[in-house]
N, C-alpha and C positions, 0 to 999 in steps of 0.2 A: 656605594660600588660593592659592598659585601653582599647587598640584597641581589644585584645582579647577578653575580657569581654563584649564587644560591640558585637562582632561576637558571642558571647556565647548565649546572650538573643535575637539576632536576629534568631538563629537557634531554640531556644526554642519557640520563637514566632510561626516559622513556623510549630512545631511539635504538637504545639497546636491549629493549627486550627481546627474548627467546635467544639471547647469547649467555655463554656460561660467564660468569664474574665472582671473584671473591674465595672460590672453591665451592662454591655451591650450584647444585643442580636445579636450574630452570626448568618450570614445566614447558610442555609442548605447548606450541601457538596456532592457535586457529584463527583465521583473519574473517571479518564480517565488514564489507561496505554495504552500506545502505544507501537509499535513494535520498532520503531527507529526514533527519532528525528533529525536525521543526513540528514533522508528523508523531503524535504519540505512538500510532501503530508501530512505527519500525523502532519504536522506544522498546518497548513489549518484546518484540524479536530477540533484539540485542541482549535483555536483559535477562532472559528467559536462557538464551544460550550460553550465556556467561552461568548462570545456574547450572544448567543441565550439564555443562563442560566439566565443571570444577568437582560434581559426582565421580567422573571419571579421572582426575588427575590433569584434566587441559585448561589453558586459560584460552581467553576468546578475546580479542583486540577489536573493539566496534570503532569506526572511522564513519562520518559523516559527507556523505557524498556532495550533499548541498544542490541535489538537481541538478549537478553538471556533470556531462558525460567525460569530459577532459579531466577532471578531479577526480572522479571515479578509477580513471584508467591509470593516473598516477598512484592511485592508492593501491590498486592491484600489483603495479612494478614494485612498489614498496614490498608488499607481502609477498612477491616472488624473490626479491633479495634479500627479505628476512628468513626463507626458507622454511615457512608456515608448513603446518601438516596436511592442512587443506585451508581454500578460500571459500567463504559464503559471500554471495552477491545478491543483492536485490537491485537490478538495474536501474539506472538514472534513464537509460534511452535502451529499450528491448534491442534494437538491432544493431547499433553500434559498437555494444558492448562486445559484442564476438571478437573483435578484434585485439582485446584485452583479454580476453578468456582465452583466447589461442596462444596468447604468450604463456601463459601459468600452464596450459596444455604440454607445451613445448619443453618447460623446466620440469616436468612431471610431476606438479603439484595438483590434485583433484578438486575441482569446482562444482560446486553446489549452487543452485540457486533457489530462494524461497519468495514467495507472493507474486514475485514479476520475474516473468519468464526472458529468456534470450532465444529471440527469433532467429539468429545466424544459426542456420544448421551446419555450417563447417567448424562452428565451437563445440568442443566435447564436455557436455554437462553430464556428472554423474547420475545426479538425483535432482528433481525438482518438485517442490513441494508449494502448491496453491489451493486459494480457495476454487471451489466450481464457479469460476467468474460468469461463465455463460448463463449456468443456471440462475445463479445470483442477480443476474440481470432480468430473466423471466419472472425472479420473484418481484423484482422493483417494478415491472411490468403490471404483474396482480395488483401490488401495493396501488400503482397509478389508477389501474381501472377501478379498484375500490373506491379510490377518493373522488374521481370526478367522469367515472365511467356513465353514469346516468345521463349527465348533458354533454360531454365531451368540451372541446375546447381547445386552446393553443398551447403546446408544452414547449420549454425550452430545456435541451437538454447542455449541461454542464461538461465538457469532455476532458481527456487527457489522453490525446490518440498517439502520444511516443511510448504508451505502457501498454502492451499486450492486453495486461488484465481487464484494463478500461476500455480497450476495443472488445473485449468478449464481454464485457458487460452491457456495452451500448447495445451490439448485437442482440442481446437476448431479449433486453427490454423492448427493443425495437420490434422484434418478431410478436411479442406480446400485444403489442399495441396494434401492429397491423391484424393481428387475430382477431381482437375485438373490432376493429374497424369494418371487417368483413361482415359482421354478423350483427353490426350497431350502424346501419347506413345514416342514421339521423341522430345520431349521438358520437360522433369521429371524434377521437384525438387527434390532433393535427400536430405534428413536430415541425413547428413554426422555426426554428434555427438550432444549431448545433454551434458551441462556442467553445474557446479554448479557457479551460479554468484552472490551469495550472495545477490542480490538486491541491491548491491552498486557496486561504481565507483570500488575502488582497487581490489576487487575480480574477477568483470568482466573483468577489463584489464588482469589481471594475466591470465584467462582462456582463453581468446582470444589472448593475445601473444604465450600460449603456444600452442594453436593449429592452427595457420595460419603457425606455422615453417615447418610443414609438410603439409600444405594444401594451396599452393600458388594459387590455383586454385579455392578458397572458393569466390561463387558469392554474397552469402548473409548472415544476421544476425537476428535472430527475439530474441529482449530482452525483457523480460517480466517486465520492467519497465524503466522509463527516466533515473536513476540512470545507470543501468545496460548497458543501450545503450550509455550513453557518456564515459563509461570505455571503452566498446568495440571499440569507434570510438578513444579514446586516444590511444589504443593498435596497431589499424590499422595504425594510423598516423606515431607511433613508427616505424613499420614494413615498411613505406612506401609503402601501400597499401591504402593510404586516397584515395576517390574517385574511386577506383577500386570495392569494396565491400559496397552491400547497406544495409542501418540498418532500419529495422523496430523495434519500441520500442512499449511504452504501457503507458500511465499516462496523457499526457498533461500537466503536470506540467510546469512552465514559461520557466527553462531552456530548457528543451524538445521542447518546443515551438520554442524557440529561434534557437535551433540547426535545427528544421526542416526550418525555416526560412533561416538560413545560409548555407542550404544544407549539413549537416552533418548527419541527419538522414531524410529519405526518408518518413516516416508518421508515425502517431500514434493513434490508436484508445484513445481519451481523456476519462477522469473520470471527475467527478464533486465531488471532496473532501466537497466542502461548501455546498452543497445539501444535501450529506450523512450527514454530522454533523446536517444539520437541522431537518431533518426527526427524526435522533437518538433522538435529545432532544423533539421533537414534541410526540414521542412514550415514553418516560420518563414522560413527563408531565399527559399524558394518563391515563399512570399505576398508578401513584400517586393519579390521580383523580379516582382512582376505573373502569376505563376503560381499554378495551381489545385491546392493539395495533395488528398491522398486526405482524404475527409471521417472515415473512421473504418478505422481499422487496429490488427488485432489479431495477437499474435504468440503461438503455440502453447505451452504450458508443457511440461515433459518431467517424467518420475518419477525421483525420486533417492533411491536406497535406500543401506544400508549399505554393499555391495559398491563401489556408486562413491563414498562417501565413504573407503573405505580406499585407492582411487586416486586421490584428489583432490590435487594436489601443494601447493594452498593449506591445506590441514589438517594439525594437528600431529600 
């Protein structure tokens, strides 16, 4: 019974973050609701936001949207009720998140988005920071051409169509493939399928496994992030097609970079989540200080191959 009471007190203390108590002044709070903390990419953003905020006397609460728009809506409602100084969102759904953001707008709480944009133009976003996803998609296409362009063949795309960033990546990738095909009539790269990968290993493994059953001549896969790429690799290995199908991913998280070093993934256009978080925090501070941050900030991606991984001191 004592243990239950202690846990209740701990929960209550957490629920009251941002309120005064015991005569002590609490730090002002910034809320960050992220798409899915099972993806290490968003953990990096959350951790960096906390570090940067602490330098200026702010506390950041990070909550996991669990890739569910309805969960994220409730989290934004909670931030509004706590009267946080600012809300940062990496949307679970780029379109539907607009309704939640409009509630924060009405409450007078500034909203910032990072990595994933809100595509609802009726929602007011102070500043958005993202990778140049269209440019990164073109880099992924460049890597794909380098890998299989001489012979061509079938390519599968593992998509996440609810995320605007992934839509841009696929658009850039597709344009590069089309440009290659115009100049290489006898070595065309054919996009044979576009399937939902969910941005995670489990769904991507399932989609890949289903596709390869009827496409044993598959030459390559473009996965919109590293978890999808790793899920695709697991499916290929299970089907006995490991090493026969080239994978191009996206992100450059540590597990993805290690997979490139190990020869499981051919290349990644890499992102810089720590820099995205740092710039987001800088935009928040500018806004609070009465200055006007840039509305849209894009960070270029960079191709990362095995030769880069072999020189990377962070890898084993």
